[in-house]
N, C-alpha and C positions, 0 to 999 in steps of 0.2 A: 503493499499499498505506501500510495504515493504523499497519506495526510490528507487528501482530498476527495478521494474517494472513501464509498462509505458502505459500512459490513452489512450485507445478502438481512442478516435477520432484523436490519432495526427496516422500521418502515415508516418513523419519524423521522421531523431532525424537529433541535431548537433553535434557534440564529442566540446566540449568545452577545451583548454588547460587548466591547475590543476590553474594557478593563472585566468584569466577570468572565469574559475566557481569560482573560494570559491570570488571573488569581484560578484558576482552574488547572493551568497545562503548569504555574511554577510549585507549587503542591505537588504535580506528576513526577515533576523529571525532583524534587528530589525527595522523593517516594525509589525513584531509580534510582537512587542517589546511593538512598537508604541501601535498600535489596545488593545491590550491585557492592556499597563494602562490606556484607553479612557474606556473599560470593568472598570476597578475596579476604574477611577471616577466616571462612572450609577450608580455603583455597590455603593457608599458611598453619590449618590447625589449630586455630581456635577452640581458648576452653568453651564448652559447651555452652555452660553458664553467659557466660560474654555470649556470645550467640545468643541467646533465648531472649539478653534484653536487647541484645537488636532486635530482633522480631519483634518483639512488645512492643521496640517505640516503631516498628514500621507501623503495627498493626494501630497504636492509635493514630499513624498522620491519615491512617485511610480512613478507617472512622470520620475523622474531620474531613477528611477530603468528602466520604460520602453527607454530611453535615451539611455542610457546608450546599454540594449541589442539590440537598433532597429543602434544604432552604428553598432556594430559588427557584424548582421544578414549580413548589408550593406555590407562590407564590408570585412566579410567569406561568406557567405550562398551567396549573389546575388550575387556577383563575384566573387565566381570561378562559378554557374551556367552559365556564361552570354557567360565565356570564354568554358564553355560548350554547349552555342547555343542553353541553353537553359533556353526564351525568356520569356516565362509564367513563368517564377519568381519575372517578371517584376507587372504583375497584382496580384500572390499575397502580394508582397506587399505597392498593391495603394490599396489596402480590407484589409491590416495591417492598417495599417497608418488610412483607415476612417474605419472604430471601433477604435480604437485609440483618432479618437478627436472628437466624438457624443458629 
């Protein structure tokens, strides 16, 4: 993918402001760096609990990303669709939240 393609399973798109997109991408790049750091730790045979602490930090970072994205989704996409009478967006949100909370 060159960054402009859309995954084949995606049916909808969300147009984000430049600021929102930058914030989300910045978070993801930091998470990517953390994961690469963990990979390096494994390659260097770092102590297990040290790796686990870094893994916990990645989980926290992903949770923070998800919270920000879900907040943006509710304020933007969900609110817009509800105003347009598209109440199925509530079921979609519930399904997404259930998957996040597994």
